[in-house]
Structure formats: C-alpha cells, structure tokens
C-alpha positions in Angstrom: 10.5 -3.0 15.0 13.2 -5.6 14.6 11.0 -8.2 13.1 9.7 -9.1 9.6 6.8 -6.5 9.1 6.6 -5.8 5.3 4.4 -3.4 3.4 3.2 -1.5 6.6 0.2 0.8 6.8 -0.9 3.0 9.7 -4.0 4.4 11.3 -4.9 6.3 14.5 -7.4 4.5 16.7 -9.2 5.6 19.8 -6.6 4.1 22.1 -3.4 4.6 20.1 -1.8 4.0 16.7 -2.0 0.7 14.8 0.3 -0.6 12.0 -0.6 -3.6 9.8 1.7 -5.7 7.6 1.9 -8.5 5.0 1.7 -12.1 6.1 4.7 -13.5 8.0 5.0 -16.7 10.0 1.6 -18.0 10.9 -0.2 -14.7 10.6 -2.0 -13.4 7.5 -2.4 -9.8 8.7 0.1 -8.7 11.3 -0.6 -5.8 13.7 1.4 -3.7 16.1 0.4 -0.8 18.4 2.0 2.3 19.7 1.0 5.4 21.7 2.4 7.7 18.9 3.5 7.1 15.3 7.1 7.5 16.6 6.6 4.5 18.9 7.5 2.6 20.9 5.8 -0.1 18.8 4.7 -3.3 20.4 3.9 -6.4 18.3 0.5 -7.9 19.0 0.5 -11.7 18.8 -2.8 -12.0 16.9 -3.8 -12.6 13.3 -6.4 -9.9 12.3 -7.5 -11.9 9.2 -7.1 -15.6 9.7 -9.7 -16.2 7.0 -9.2 -13.8 4.1 -12.1 -15.3 2.1 -13.0 -18.5 0.3 -11.8 -17.0 -2.9 -8.2 -17.0 -1.5 -5.8 -19.7 -0.7 -5.8 -18.5 2.9 -2.1 -17.8 2.6 0.2 -15.1 1.3 -2.0 -12.1 2.2 -0.2 -8.9 1.3 -0.3 -5.2 2.0 -3.3 -4.7 4.3 -4.6 -1.2 4.7 -7.3 -0.2 7.3 -9.5 2.9 7.1 -12.3 4.2 9.2 -15.4 5.1 7.0 -18.1 7.7 7.6 -20.3 5.6 9.9 -17.4 4.9 12.3 -16.8 1.3 11.2 -13.6 0.1 9.5 -12.7 -1.3 6.1 -9.6 -3.4 5.5 -8.3 -3.6 1.9 -5.8 -6.3 1.2 -4.2 -8.5 -1.5 -5.3 -12.1 -1.5 -3.8 -15.0 -3.4 -6.4 -16.5 -5.8 -7.4 -20.0 -5.0 -8.3 -20.5 -8.6 -4.9 -19.3 -9.9 -2.2 -19.1 -7.3 0.1 -17.1 -9.6 -2.0 -14.1 -9.1 -3.4 -11.9 -6.3 -6.5 -9.7 -6.3 -7.9 -7.1 -3.9 -10.3 -8.1 -1.1 -12.1 -6.2 1.5 -13.1 -7.0 5.1 -15.2 -5.0 7.5 -15.2 -4.7 11.3 -16.7 -2.5 14.0 -13.3 -2.2 15.7 -9.7 -1.9 14.5 -8.8 -5.2 16.2 -11.8 -7.0 14.8 -13.3 -9.4 14.5 -13.0 -8.9 10.7 -15.3 -10.4 8.2 -14.0 -10.8 4.6 -16.2 -10.6 1.6 -16.9 -13.8 -0.3 -15.6 -12.5 -3.6 -12.6 -10.4 -4.7 -13.3 -6.6 -4.7 -11.1 -5.7 -7.6 -9.5 -8.4 -9.8 -8.0 -7.3 -13.2 -7.0 -10.8 -13.9 -6.5 -10.2 -17.6 -3.7 -7.8 -16.9 -2.2 -9.9 -14.1 -4.4 -9.2 -11.0 -4.7 -6.3 -8.6 -2.6 -5.6 -5.5 -1.4 -3.0 -3.0 -4.6 -1.2 -2.2 -4.5 2.0 -0.1 -7.5 4.1 0.9 -7.7 7.9 0.7 -10.2 10.4 2.0 -10.1 13.9 0.4 -11.1 16.0 3.4 -11.8 19.0 1.3 -14.3 17.3 -1.0 -15.4 14.4 1.3 -14.8 12.0 -1.5 -13.2 8.6 -0.9 -10.8 6.7 -3.2 -8.6 3.6 -3.3 -5.3 3.5 -5.1 -3.9 0.2 -6.2 -1.5 -1.5 -8.6 -2.3 -3.7 -11.6 0.1 -6.6 -11.1 1.3 -6.9 -14.6 4.6 -8.4 -13.7 2.8 -11.6 -12.6 2.3 -12.3 -16.3 5.8 -11.1 -17.3 8.5 -13.0 -19.2 10.9 -13.5 -16.2 13.8 -11.7 -14.7 13.5 -9.2 -11.8 10.1 -9.6 -10.2 9.1 -11.6 -13.3 9.2 -8.5 -15.5 12.8 -7.8 -16.3 12.7 -9.3 -19.8 11.3 -7.5 -22.8 8.6 -6.9 -23.7 7.8 -5.8 -20.1 4.2 -5.7 -19.0 2.5 -2.5 -17.8 2.1 -2.2 -14.0 -0.2 0.9 -13.8 -1.2 2.6 -10.6 -5.0 3.1 -10.6 -7.4 5.3 -8.7 -10.9 4.0 -7.9 -13.5 6.3 -6.3 -15.7 4.7 -3.7 -18.8 5.7 -1.8 -18.9 6.7 1.9 -18.9 3.0 2.9 -15.5 2.6 1.4 -16.5 -0.5 -0.7 -19.1 0.6 -3.2 -17.3 1.6 -6.4 -18.2 4.8 -8.0 -17.5 5.0 -11.8 -14.5 3.4 -13.4 -10.9 3.3 -12.2 -8.5 6.0 -13.6 -4.8 5.3 -14.4 -2.5 7.7 -12.5 0.9 6.6 -13.8 2.7 3.5 -15.1 6.3 2.1 -15.0 8.9 3.7 -17.3 12.4 2.4 -18.1 13.7 4.3 -15.1 11.4 2.3 -12.8 12.8 -1.1 -13.8 10.2 -3.9 -13.9 7.4 -2.2 -12.0 5.8 0.5 -9.9 3.8 -0.5 -6.9 2.7 0.2 -3.3 0.8 3.5 -4.0 -0.3 5.8 -1.2 -2.1 9.1 -1.7 -2.3 12.1 0.5 -3.5 15.7 0.1 -0.9 18.2 1.3 -1.6 21.4 3.3 -1.1 23.5 0.1 -3.8 21.6 -1.7 -1.6 19.4 -3.9 -2.0 15.7 -4.2 1.1 13.6 -3.4 1.3 10.0 -4.7 4.0 7.9 -3.0 5.0 4.7 -4.7 7.9 2.2 -5.0 9.8 1.2 -8.1 12.2 -1.6 -9.1 11.9 -5.1 -7.6 11.6 -5.4 -3.8 14.5 -8.0 -3.8 16.8 -5.4 -5.4 19.0 -2.8 -3.8 17.3 -0.4 -6.3 13.9 -0.7 -4.6 12.9 2.8 -3.4 10.2 5.2 -2.4 9.3 7.7 -5.1 6.6 10.4 -5.4 4.7 12.4 -7.9 2.6 15.6 -7.4 -0.6 16.8 -9.0 -3.0 19.7 -8.6 -6.0 17.4 -9.1 -6.7 13.9 -7.6 -7.0 12.3 -11.1 -3.7 13.9 -12.4 -1.7 14.4 -14.4 1.0 13.5 -11.8 4.4 15.0 -12.2 7.1 12.5 -11.2 10.2 13.7 -9.3 13.4 12.2 -10.5 15.1 11.8 -7.1 13.5 9.3 -4.8 12.5 10.2 -1.2 14.2 7.0 0.1 16.6 4.6 -1.6 19.4 2.3 -0.5 22.1 4.1 1.3 19.9 6.9 2.6 20.0 6.8 6.4 21.8 3.4 6.1 18.6 1.9 4.6 18.6 -1.1 2.3 15.8 -1.5 -0.3 13.3 0.8 1.4 9.7 0.7 0.0 6.0 0.0 0.6 5.4 3.4 2.3 2.2 4.6 3.8 1.7 8.1 5.3 -0.6 8.9 8.2 -3.8 10.5 6.7 -2.8 14.1 7.5 0.7 13.6 6.2 4.0 14.5 7.8 4.8 10.9 9.0 5.1 7.7 7.1 5.9 4.1 7.7 7.8 1.9 5.3 9.9 -1.2 5.3 13.5 -1.9 4.6 15.7 -4.9 4.6 17.0 -6.1 8.0 18.3 -9.3 9.6 14.7 -10.4 10.3 13.5 -9.8 6.8 11.8 -6.5 6.0 11.5 -4.3 9.1 9.2 -1.3 9.6 10.7 2.1 9.7 9.2 5.5 10.6 10.1 8.8 9.0 8.9 12.4 9.1 8.5 14.4 5.9 7.4 17.8 4.7 5.7 18.8 1.4 6.5 22.0 -0.5 4.8 23.0 -3.6 7.2 21.0 -5.8 9.0 18.6 -3.5 8.7 16.2 -0.6 11.6 16.5 1.9 12.5 13.8 4.5 13.3 15.2 7.9 
C-alpha cells in the first residue's frame, strides 16, 4: 500500500485477510483488508484501538499483533506509551470477539520491564505440534541508552534482548518466566527488534527480527534458526532483506503468516513506511526470498 503503514502484522479472518500497523495520523491501530495475502489491500478508515488503556498516553501505539486464541476470540498485543514515563513503552493486551472489534484494552500493562527500558514489539506464536502458545518481544534497552542511532549508538550500549514468554490457551495468562532468545551484537548496530516466530515444515523454529536503527539505511530483516523453541538460535550472517534488495530502502518489522511462506514488512516510501509483501521458503539451514 502506498501509505504510511509501519510495523505490519497479518492474520486470516473468516472473510479475508487483515493487516495491522503502528499509529499514524489520527489512528492508534491501523487496519487494512485483502482477499489474499498478496492483495489487493484496501485501507479501512477506522481506528481499532482508540483507547489503548489508562496506563498509556493514548498516543504513539506501536506494532499491534492480533491472534485468534483457542476459544475463537481474539487477542491484540501492542506497545503502549507509558503515561507515567513517556520515554518508555510497555506491552499491552486487548481482547475482542471479532477481528474488527470492539476491542477492550486491559487497565494495566501486560509486560513492562521498565528497569531495562520497557518492552515492545510483541508477536504471538502458536506451536501447532505441541499446542503451546508464546509471545516474543523486545526489551527496549535503547530507550535508556546514551544517544546516537536510536539512542543506543554510544558506548556502553544497552542490551536489547528478544524474549520468549509462554502463555496459556487464552493468550494472556503468562506461564513461567520469559526466556532470552538472542541479543544485539556489534554486527547489529544499536539494537535488535521486531521479532516474529514461526515453525517451518521441517520442524525447525525460525525467528525473524530486525537490526540497526529504523531511520538508517542499514535497517534490515534477519533471521535465526533453532531445533527447539527456546533455542539456542543460530544466526545467519546474510539478511533476508536489506536496502537495495528488490529496490527496498530500510526494510524491517516483518511478520509472517502463521503457516509461513508469506510475510509482510515495511520499507521507506514517499508516504513514510509502506507495507510490502514477500514470499519465502525455509530450508533446513536457510530462508530464501522468492
């Protein structure tokens, strides 16, 4: 779509496919609809979450992700700006009987690692083989950094780990403690973020994520592969998408459809950050873009 639609996620509904995006204009959670993941995508002129919760500022809602849970209802994970400390975001949850709402946000943050900078970029995952549910997310360490790129380009750089939290069948009750899957390295620049997890047909777990700052031409979509959901994850040195691939600029924020094979992500465009769609295939050791 040729409009600002950052950090997109995607889900199949009963009457088509839906994509959701970070706040833009007067909408906190944007939504678009298409008959297939490949489109054509039509922007819906509604705000799915005009009230993201009393704990938020009601503005700057990031990276919404919608999942259907076992009872057929829906959970939306999102990053809300803290009213008590606007320098930080934490993860909230909202629930609804239908994809298009009405959505009801919880009164308190769902995950909020404020001591390490907050928590953002949640993405749900159902392991079809085990029936267990998880949410991956980022600890937003760069929000307490020393400055530079995305506020974490100056030493000592803060950790920005990607975490895995198991949840119950309702998608919101946490089970046990979160597990760290990976963290930024020098090759990632100031951060890693925007995690998304799938299980490939060969049984391996593929963790997509972005590195570098979203304002930089170095922003990209990377991936790591593991034999178990909790890792260890083996990073691949070559990104799946980076600036220059397919004429893209600063691609990132990718989310796959649940069964894999197709993903949405954003890249810079005249309108801001537009949504793109790509096909991909997973081998035992690599992910290949079609």
